[in-house]
C-alpha angles and dihedrals in degrees: 000000000000112000122230095259093051092048090049091050090052088053091051089052092059118108101247093092109029092182093058088043093053094046093046090055094046104033107029104027096029093226128141113255138175112248093198093097092050091048094050091046091054096043089052089055100044120084115260094244098042091124089065093057117107136191121023097353090055087059088047094052094050089051089051088062092043093050091052091057093249130141132243090257088062090062092059092208128123123263089237089059093046097051118059133179105292116235099171093245133129101274093043091056087047092051092047091050089053093050091052091048089049090055102260099112093109096049111119093240090052094046090050089055093049092050091052096053098089090058091064098039111119126228091258088058098253142095140250130197110277093228088059101038095052091055095056126092094202135052107266133197116266125251116257090211091059090043094056091051090047088050091054091048092052091049090053091049091054090051089054097044095249116145120223127181096211101071102090097049091043091052089051088057091057095041090052089053093043084243097283110028141088116249095223091049109031094190095050121090116235090224099037101171133144122309114288095022102077132099090256091058129085098247115168143220095024121235136186095276098036138042124177125241091245092057091047095050090045091053092054090047091051089051088055101258102107092115095042112124089226088069095055097099091050089052091051091050092050096047088054086068093057120102122214090262091060096254119130121223127232114236097188146343144197118286087226112022134199088215129048105282128245127210117268114238090024132099112285126212092200095050090044093050094050092046091052091044089054091050090050092050090046091055097054095052 
């Protein structure tokens, strides 16, 4: 009889989401695959003038290509447009992660940003937006939203063999917070929003303010901590989202998404993909 993981993988390999199908072949199964279908699927979804967008949506559209497993050449935009002044905030880390996924991690401009990160890392191990930090006359605490994006960026760097000097202090930040909780109130979530929008929920696709539990767990696994006992609660929370057939449910999504939307409360191919990718990364540590 087919086990739940095998059944879930077969589901991911169906044609309804070519990007997940492509990444399942290449990242979970380690098989060669053609990205053309995924590229066509994404380009059909994106607005025709997406390359003209600036600000946060330009970051989201870069991430759309990165999440579909594509390369920077597939975006057909210039490097100057893709890389903006770095302010150590949520969307900048999100942009930098996308650039690494798209294959630009070794570009001089990206390497310069990576080498500058330790200079802006705060004593608690995290980061704070540069426009806020430079106005303060005292040493503040970092921002968990920026730190989660930085965590995902560091995970992507490790996958691509790119060294960063900020990983250990950043991990200490999360260990000190038991990943999700306030230090002054150990049972209170740091991001304690409405149901479906918290760090312990499967929110997808991630944005600057919210990252789903599946992405957070996968980032720790990619960094080599999938079997760390400090991740046990996160694994339990994630497994609670899994149905008997091995598919993981989507708790919440963006109102306006940069990827084709999935239905809230239903099985999600993206959440299932990241959960299975985390399990694979955990197994090879």
